C-alpha positions as CSV (number, residue, x, y, z in Angstrom):
1,M,-228.7,63.5,48.6
2,K,-228.1,60.6,50.8
3,S,-225.8,57.7,50.0
4,D,-226.4,54.0,50.6
5,V,-226.4,53.1,54.3
6,Y,-223.8,50.4,55.3
7,V,-224.6,48.3,58.3
8,F,-221.7,47.0,60.4
9,E,-222.1,44.2,62.9
10,K,-220.1,43.9,66.1
11,G,-216.4,43.7,65.3
12,G,-216.8,44.2,61.5
13,V,-215.8,47.5,59.9
14,S,-214.9,47.8,56.3
15,V,-213.1,50.9,55.2
16,I,-213.3,49.7,51.6
17,K,-217.1,50.1,51.7
18,A,-216.8,53.6,52.9
19,N,-214.1,54.4,50.3
20,E,-216.5,53.1,47.6
21,E,-219.3,55.3,48.9
22,V,-217.1,58.4,49.0
23,R,-216.1,57.7,45.3
24,K,-219.8,57.5,44.3
25,V,-220.8,60.6,46.2
26,A,-217.7,62.5,44.8
27,G,-218.5,61.4,41.2
28,Y,-222.2,62.2,41.5
29,N,-221.5,65.7,42.9
30,G,-218.5,66.5,40.6
31,L,-216.0,66.9,43.4
32,T,-212.4,67.5,42.5
33,H,-209.8,64.8,43.2
34,K,-208.5,66.9,46.1
35,Q,-212.0,67.2,47.6
36,E,-212.6,63.5,47.2
37,L,-209.3,62.7,49.0
38,R,-210.3,65.0,51.9
39,L,-213.7,63.3,52.2
40,D,-212.0,59.9,52.0
41,L,-209.6,60.8,54.8
42,L,-212.5,62.1,57.0
43,A,-214.4,58.8,56.3
44,E,-211.4,56.8,57.4
45,E,-210.9,58.8,60.5
46,L,-214.5,58.4,61.4
47,L,-214.5,54.6,60.8
48,G,-211.4,54.3,62.9
49,M,-213.5,55.0,65.9
50,L,-216.2,52.3,65.1
51,P,-214.4,49.1,66.2
52,N,-214.4,50.3,69.8
53,L,-218.0,51.5,69.7
54,L,-219.2,48.3,67.9
55,C,-218.5,46.5,71.2
56,Y,-221.9,47.8,72.3
57,G,-224.0,47.1,69.3
58,S,-224.4,47.4,65.5
59,G,-223.4,50.4,63.5
60,K,-224.3,52.3,60.3
61,F,-222.3,54.6,58.0
62,W,-223.7,57.0,55.4
63,I,-223.0,60.3,53.7
64,E,-225.4,63.2,53.1
65,N,-225.0,66.5,51.3
66,K,-226.9,69.6,50.6
67,G,-225.1,71.5,47.8
68,N,-221.4,71.8,48.9
69,E,-222.1,70.9,52.5
70,Y,-221.2,67.3,53.3
71,E,-221.9,65.2,56.4
72,L,-220.4,61.8,57.1
73,H,-222.5,59.8,59.7
74,A,-221.7,56.9,61.9
75,A,-224.4,55.6,64.3
76,V,-224.2,52.9,66.9
77,E,-227.2,51.5,68.7
78,I,-226.6,49.5,71.8
79,D,-228.2,46.1,71.8
80,D,-229.3,46.2,75.4
81,V,-228.5,48.0,78.6
82,L,-224.8,47.9,79.2
83,P,-223.7,45.4,81.9
84,T,-222.6,47.2,85.1
85,P,-218.9,46.3,84.7
86,E,-218.9,47.7,81.2
87,R,-220.7,50.8,82.2
88,D,-218.3,51.3,85.1
89,R,-215.3,50.8,82.9
90,I,-216.5,53.6,80.6
91,L,-217.3,56.0,83.4
92,S,-214.3,55.3,85.5
93,V,-211.9,58.3,85.7
94,S,-208.2,57.9,86.4
95,T,-207.2,59.6,89.7
96,T,-203.6,59.9,88.4
97,G,-204.6,61.9,85.4
98,E,-202.6,59.5,83.2
99,N,-205.5,57.9,81.4
100,A,-204.1,57.4,77.9
101,A,-207.6,56.7,76.5
102,A,-208.5,60.4,76.7
103,K,-205.4,61.4,74.7
104,G,-205.8,62.6,71.1
105,I,-208.8,64.2,69.5
106,M,-210.1,61.0,67.9
107,N,-210.1,59.3,71.2
108,K,-211.9,62.2,72.8
109,I,-214.6,62.0,70.2
110,R,-215.0,58.3,70.7
111,I,-215.0,58.6,74.5
112,A,-217.7,61.4,74.2
113,A,-219.8,58.8,72.4
114,E,-219.0,56.1,75.1
115,I,-219.9,58.5,77.9
116,M,-223.3,59.2,76.3
117,L,-224.0,55.5,75.9
118,A,-223.0,54.8,79.5
119,N,-225.0,57.7,80.8
120,Y,-228.0,56.5,78.8
121,A,-227.6,53.0,80.2
122,Q,-227.2,54.4,83.7
123,S,-230.0,57.0,83.8
124,A,-232.4,56.4,80.9
125,A,-231.1,59.1,78.6
126,T,-230.3,61.8,81.2
127,T,-226.8,63.0,81.4
128,G,-225.9,64.1,84.9
129,M,-222.2,63.4,85.0
130,I,-219.8,66.3,85.6
131,Y,-216.2,65.7,84.7
132,T,-214.5,69.0,85.6
133,D,-210.8,68.6,86.7
134,T,-210.5,65.0,85.5
135,P,-209.0,63.5,82.4
136,Y,-212.5,63.6,80.9
137,A,-213.0,67.4,81.5
138,F,-212.9,67.8,77.7
139,Y,-216.4,66.2,77.6
140,D,-217.8,69.2,79.6
141,M,-215.9,71.6,77.3
142,G,-217.7,70.4,74.2
143,A,-221.1,69.2,75.6
144,F,-224.3,71.0,75.6
145,E,-228.1,70.5,75.6
146,Y,-229.3,70.4,72.0
147,P,-232.6,72.2,71.4
148,A,-233.9,69.7,68.8
149,G,-233.3,66.1,68.0
150,Y,-230.5,64.8,70.3
151,S,-231.0,64.9,74.0
152,T,-227.3,65.7,74.5
153,M,-224.6,66.8,72.1
154,W,-220.8,67.2,72.0
155,S,-219.2,69.4,69.4
156,L,-215.6,69.7,68.3
157,S,-216.0,73.3,67.3
158,R,-217.5,74.1,70.7
159,Y,-214.5,72.2,72.3
160,K,-212.1,74.3,70.2
161,D,-213.6,77.5,71.5
162,E,-213.2,76.3,75.1
163,A,-209.7,74.9,74.4
164,K,-208.2,78.3,73.3
165,E,-207.3,79.0,76.9
166,D,-205.7,75.6,77.4
167,T,-202.2,75.3,75.8
168,E,-202.1,71.5,76.0
169,A,-205.6,71.1,74.6
170,W,-204.8,73.5,71.8
171,D,-201.5,71.9,70.9
172,E,-203.4,68.6,70.6
173,L,-205.9,70.2,68.3
174,E,-203.1,71.5,66.1
175,K,-201.8,68.0,65.6
176,S,-205.1,66.4,64.8
177,L,-205.9,65.6,61.2
178,I,-209.7,65.6,61.7
179,A,-209.5,68.9,63.6
180,K,-207.7,70.4,60.6
181,L,-209.9,68.9,57.9
182,A,-213.4,68.9,59.3
183,D,-215.5,72.0,59.9
184,D,-217.0,70.3,62.9
185,V,-217.5,66.9,64.5
186,T,-220.6,66.3,66.6
187,V,-221.6,63.5,68.9
188,G,-225.3,63.2,69.8
189,I,-227.6,60.7,71.4
190,I,-231.2,59.8,70.7
191,G,-232.5,57.1,73.0
192,S,-230.0,54.2,72.8
193,K,-228.4,55.4,69.5
194,V,-225.3,57.6,69.5
195,E,-224.4,59.3,66.2
196,I,-221.1,60.9,65.2
197,T,-221.3,63.4,62.4
198,V,-218.3,64.8,60.5
199,K,-219.1,68.1,58.7
200,K,-217.2,69.5,55.7
201,K,-218.1,72.3,53.4
202,F,-216.2,72.6,50.0
């Protein structure tokens, strides 16, 4: 099943609408109160990223499920090619390594989406940026070419696999609510639309 799709304009995100949709989906599928709460927390975490991304265009939120496998989706489509200063701001990498924006799993997911949007604006949907040994090295740790659908994808589960050898990255994952509750979080881009999907199986 697929829930109603909520459209968010620039600067306008309503967590209440998402909560209502979670309740509908939970009721329709007979989820327990605990399962509904987990889905609700994941929806709130996902929507927490949208205000930053809605600077670039309008967004949508919806929930899908097949049996006990649930996906929460947030998609943002840029209105136009990003202005050069905005694109440069997203792609800029701190030489001091103290870029606070790349701290925390939720910020990493959001920045992965911003990088995809900026790369799209810069090179018409080809992603040629390499971020090794920078504060954005996490992007390469989770990014891969997706065989169908998205032109490029970033996956939290793939990032987790890569982060096992990095004590600091692993500690950050251990403290993250979404890393604990979600089975995976993916960020993919199709044309000028970036989509973040939170996956949870009950």
